C-alpha positions in Angstrom: 11.1 17.4 -34.5 13.8 15.5 -36.1 16.0 15.7 -33.2 13.2 14.5 -31.0 12.9 11.2 -33.2 16.8 11.0 -33.3 16.8 11.3 -29.4 14.1 8.6 -28.8 16.0 6.3 -31.4 19.2 6.6 -29.4 17.3 5.8 -26.2 15.6 2.8 -27.6 18.8 1.5 -28.9 20.8 2.1 -25.3 17.7 0.5 -23.7 18.3 -3.0 -25.7 21.5 -3.1 -23.9 20.1 -2.6 -20.6 17.5 -5.2 -21.1 20.0 -7.4 -22.0 21.9 -6.7 -18.9 18.7 -6.9 -16.8 17.9 -10.3 -18.4 21.5 -11.7 -17.5 21.6 -10.7 -13.9 18.1 -11.9 -13.2 18.9 -15.1 -14.9 21.9 -15.7 -12.9 20.2 -14.4 -9.6 17.3 -17.1 -9.9 19.7 -19.8 -10.6 21.9 -19.2 -7.3 18.9 -19.0 -5.0 18.7 -21.7 -2.4 16.1 -24.4 -3.4 15.6 -26.7 -6.2 12.6 -25.2 -8.5 11.4 -28.8 -9.5 11.3 -30.2 -6.0 9.8 -27.0 -4.6 7.0 -27.3 -7.3 6.1 -31.0 -6.8 6.8 -31.4 -3.4 8.7 -33.6 -1.2 6.5 -36.9 -1.6 7.2 -37.0 -5.3 9.8 -39.5 -6.7 12.9 -38.6 -7.9 12.1 -39.8 -11.4 9.0 -37.0 -11.5 11.6 -34.4 -10.2 14.0 -35.4 -12.8 11.4 -35.3 -15.5 10.5 -31.6 -14.5 14.2 -30.8 -14.4 14.7 -31.9 -17.8 11.3 -29.9 -19.0 12.8 -27.0 -17.5 16.2 -27.4 -19.2 17.9 -27.2 -15.5 20.2 -30.0 -16.4 22.0 -28.0 -19.3 24.7 -25.7 -19.2 23.9 -22.3 -17.9 24.6 -20.3 -21.1 22.4 -23.1 -22.8 19.5 -22.5 -20.3 20.0 -18.9 -21.1 19.8 -18.8 -24.8 16.7 -21.1 -24.6 15.1 -18.7 -22.3 16.0 -15.6 -24.3 14.8 -17.4 -27.6 11.6 -17.9 -26.0 11.2 -14.6 -24.5 11.6 -13.1 -27.8 8.6 -15.1 -29.2 6.6 -14.0 -26.3 6.6 -17.0 -24.6 7.6 -16.8 -20.6 7.2 -20.4 -20.2 4.7 -21.9 -17.6 4.5 -21.0 -13.7 5.4 -23.9 -11.4 2.9 -22.3 -8.9 -0.2 -21.7 -10.8 0.5 -24.3 -13.4 -0.6 -21.9 -16.3 1.2 -19.8 -18.8 3.1 -17.1 -17.0 1.9 -14.7 -19.8 -1.9 -15.7 -18.8 -1.1 -14.8 -14.9 0.3 -11.3 -16.1 -2.6 -10.5 -18.4 -5.0 -11.4 -15.3 -3.1 -9.7 -12.7 -1.5 -6.9 -14.4 -4.6 -4.6 -14.8 -5.2 -4.6 -10.9 -1.5 -3.4 -10.3 -1.5 -0.8 -13.2 -4.8 0.6 -11.9 -3.4 0.9 -8.4 -0.2 2.7 -9.5 -2.1 5.0 -11.8 -4.1 6.2 -8.8 -1.0 6.6 -6.6 0.6 8.5 -9.2 -2.3 10.7 -9.7 -2.5 11.2 -5.6 1.3 11.8 -5.5 1.3 14.3 -8.2 -1.6 16.4 -7.6 -0.9 16.6 -3.7 2.8 16.8 -3.9 2.7 19.8 -6.3 -0.4 21.4 -4.2 1.2 20.9 -0.9 4.7 22.3 -2.3 3.2 25.3 -4.1 1.2 26.1 -0.9 4.5 26.1 1.1 6.3 27.9 -1.4 4.0 30.5 -1.7 3.5 31.1 2.0 7.3 30.4 2.6 8.4 31.1 6.6 4.7 30.9 7.9 3.2 28.2 10.1 1.6 26.7 6.9 4.9 26.2 5.3 6.4 24.7 8.7 3.2 22.3 8.9 4.0 21.0 5.2 7.7 20.6 6.0 6.9 18.4 8.8 4.6 16.4 7.0 7.0 15.8 4.5 9.8 14.7 6.8 7.3 12.4 8.4 6.5 11.2 4.9 9.8 10.8 3.5 10.9 8.6 6.8 7.9 6.5 7.1 7.8 3.1 4.9 4.7 2.7 2.7 3.7 -0.7 4.4 3.7 1.3 7.7 1.2 3.8 6.1 -0.8 0.8 4.9 -1.0 -0.5 8.3 -1.8 3.1 9.8 -4.5 3.6 7.3 -6.1 0.5 7.9 -6.2 0.8 11.6 -7.7 4.3 11.3 -10.1 4.4 8.4 -11.3 0.7 8.7 -11.4 -0.1 12.4 -11.4 3.0 14.3 -13.4 4.9 11.9 -15.0 2.5 9.6 -15.0 4.8 6.6 -13.1 2.8 3.9 -12.6 -0.8 2.9 -9.4 -2.5 3.1 -9.6 -5.8 1.2 -9.7 -6.4 -2.3 -10.8 -4.6 -5.3 -14.7 -4.5 -4.9 -17.2 -5.5 -2.6 -18.7 -8.9 -2.9 -22.2 -7.7 -3.2 -20.8 -5.8 -6.4 -20.7 -7.5 -9.8 -18.2 -7.0 -12.1 -18.3 -9.1 -15.3 -17.0 -9.0 -18.7 -14.0 -6.4 -18.2 -13.0 -4.1 -21.0 -9.7 -3.0 -20.0 -9.3 -4.7 -16.7 -9.2 -1.2 -14.7 -12.5 -1.4 -12.7 -13.0 2.3 -12.5 -12.4 2.8 -16.4 -14.5 0.0 -17.0 -17.3 1.5 -14.8 -17.0 4.8 -16.4 -17.2 3.3 -20.0 -20.4 1.1 -19.0 -22.0 3.9 -17.1 -22.1 1.7 -13.7 -21.3 4.4 -11.1 -22.3 2.2 -8.2 -19.4 -0.1 -9.3 -17.2 3.2 -9.9 -17.7 4.4 -6.3 -17.1 1.1 -4.8 -14.0 0.5 -6.5 -12.6 3.7 -6.0 -13.2 3.5 -2.4 -11.3 0.2 -2.3 -8.5 1.7 -4.2 -8.1 5.0 -1.9 -6.0 3.6 0.9 -3.7 1.2 -0.9 -2.9 4.0 -3.4 -2.1 6.7 -0.8 -0.1 4.1 1.1 2.1 3.8 -1.9 2.3 7.3 -2.7 3.0 8.7 0.6 6.6 8.9 0.7 7.0 10.0 -3.1 4.5 12.6 -2.4 6.5 13.9 0.5 9.6 14.2 -1.6 7.6 15.9 -4.4 6.1 18.6 -1.7 9.8 19.3 -0.8 11.1 19.9 -4.2 8.1 21.9 -5.3 8.4 24.1 -1.9 12.1 24.6 -2.7 11.5 25.6 -6.5 8.6 28.0 -5.9 10.5 29.7 -2.9 13.6 30.2 -5.2 11.1 31.5 -8.3 9.4 33.8 -6.3 12.3 35.9 -5.8 13.0 35.9 -9.6 13.0 39.2 -11.5 10.0 38.1 -13.7 8.1 37.6 -10.8 8.8 41.1 -9.3 8.0 42.7 -13.0 4.6 40.7 -13.1 3.7 42.3 -9.7 4.8 45.5 -10.3 2.7 45.8 -13.3 -0.5 44.9 -11.2 -1.0 41.3 -12.7 -3.4 39.3 -10.4 -1.7 36.9 -7.8 -3.7 34.0 -9.2 -2.5 34.7 -12.7 1.1 35.1 -11.7 0.9 31.5 -9.9 -0.7 29.6 -12.6 1.0 31.3 -15.6 4.3 32.6 -14.7 5.4 30.5 -11.5 3.8 27.0 -12.0 5.4 26.0 -15.4 9.2 26.9 -14.3 8.5 25.3 -10.9 7.1 22.2 -12.3 10.2 21.3 -14.5 12.2 21.0 -11.3 10.1 18.0 -10.0 9.2 15.9 -13.5 12.4 14.2 -13.3 11.8 13.0 -9.5 8.1 12.5 -10.5 9.3 9.9 -12.7 11.5 8.1 -10.1 8.5 8.4 -7.7 6.2 6.5 -10.3 9.1 3.8 -10.4 9.4 3.9 -6.4 5.3 3.2 -6.6 5.9 0.2 -9.0 8.7 -1.4 -7.0 7.1 -0.5 -3.5 3.7 -2.2 -4.1 4.8 -5.8 -2.8 3.9 -5.5 0.7 1.0 -3.0 0.3 -0.7 -5.5 -2.1 -0.4 -8.2 0.3 -1.6 -6.2 3.4 -4.7 -4.8 1.3 -5.1 -8.4 -0.4 -4.9 -6.6 -3.8 -4.9 -9.2 -6.5 -2.0 -7.6 -8.2 1.4 -8.4 -9.9 3.5 -7.5 -6.8 1.8 -10.0 -4.6 2.1 -12.5 -7.3 5.7 -11.7 -7.3 6.2 -12.5 -3.8 4.8 -15.8 -4.0 6.8 -16.4 -7.0 10.2 -15.6 -4.9 9.1 -17.8 -2.0 8.4 -20.8 -4.1 11.2 -20.2 -6.4 8.9 -19.9 -9.5 11.8 -19.1 -11.7 9.9 -18.5 -15.0 7.1 -16.1 -13.1 10.3 -14.3 -11.3 12.1 -13.6 -14.7 9.2 -12.6 -16.5 8.3 -9.9 -14.0 11.4 -8.4 -13.7 12.0 -8.1 -17.3 8.4 -6.5 -17.4 9.3 -4.2 -14.6 12.7 -3.1 -16.7 10.7 -2.3 -19.8 8.2 -0.4 -18.0 11.2 1.5 -16.0 12.8 2.4 -19.7 9.3 3.7 -21.0 8.8 5.5 -18.1 12.2 7.3 -18.0 11.7 8.1 -21.6 8.4 9.7 -21.2 9.6 11.9 -18.2 12.6 13.0 -20.3 10.6 14.0 -23.2 8.0 16.2 -20.5 11.1 17.8 -19.3 12.3 18.8 -22.9 8.7 20.1 -23.4 8.6 22.1 -20.3 11.9 23.5 -20.3 13.4 24.9 -23.8 17.0 25.0 -22.4 17.0 21.2 -22.3 15.4 21.0 -25.7 18.4 23.3 -27.0 20.9 21.2 -25.4 19.8 18.0 -27.1 19.8 19.3 -30.4 
């Protein structure tokens, strides 16, 4: 237990320098982007005095190093500044929109993990058969196709050709959702016992979640297929079969765990890809999340919003990578021993 605690502290220490690097990089990028943030926020018909007043408020007339230090000082206090687009605190915008993006990412990660592992295990167990070839073909198509293409395809098929699932928003207009507890509609519906709200929200989340998870799901399936095929020829599997152990027990007890370790790291990268690949998907499905908000912030050069969101994503990636590493250490004893 001590070495795990020591490993976590070391990772947190290194993460501080990573976050500082991210903050410097995104600060410089937002200041070399074309366009004057103050002029874009106020419009072209405002007097120069009003624009200069806003520039002074944003500290844009001060040296770059002073601007960075002021921003970092406010950031450490939890103050992300005001949004030039919504005219509210950026922290309020994030608090309002983040649950929608988080809920979408959770379902996309679940779809990716469950289906990716299931398809990979199915193909690996039936290695060389038509089923294996079918899964491999689906995987290749999934890897090569961007998520926004899947989003458009799913909307055309499941909303227009076969009107089965909705393609806009988080819930239907005739469903009420008030007094949110967590902001995750499906979770709040379960907590309050409102199953009509749950099923309606779940129907809205299926298409965007699948669109975001398809590419990573395909990668997962390919990795697990290779892992299963390789482990099937290991001596301990032959020994289990020679002792007449049932095939289902061999799969779930002796084959699944060592095969799972190979894809955990890639699963973490897949979740990260889901988070960063949500921008166009949220726009296509009119999903009121943080990714769509980020696109608008970039378009309007809302520098406070851009910097806050990038730092937030950086923190999420660091936490995600730490969780993945701990999971791999738990599943694979060899990695645990190497960390001591």
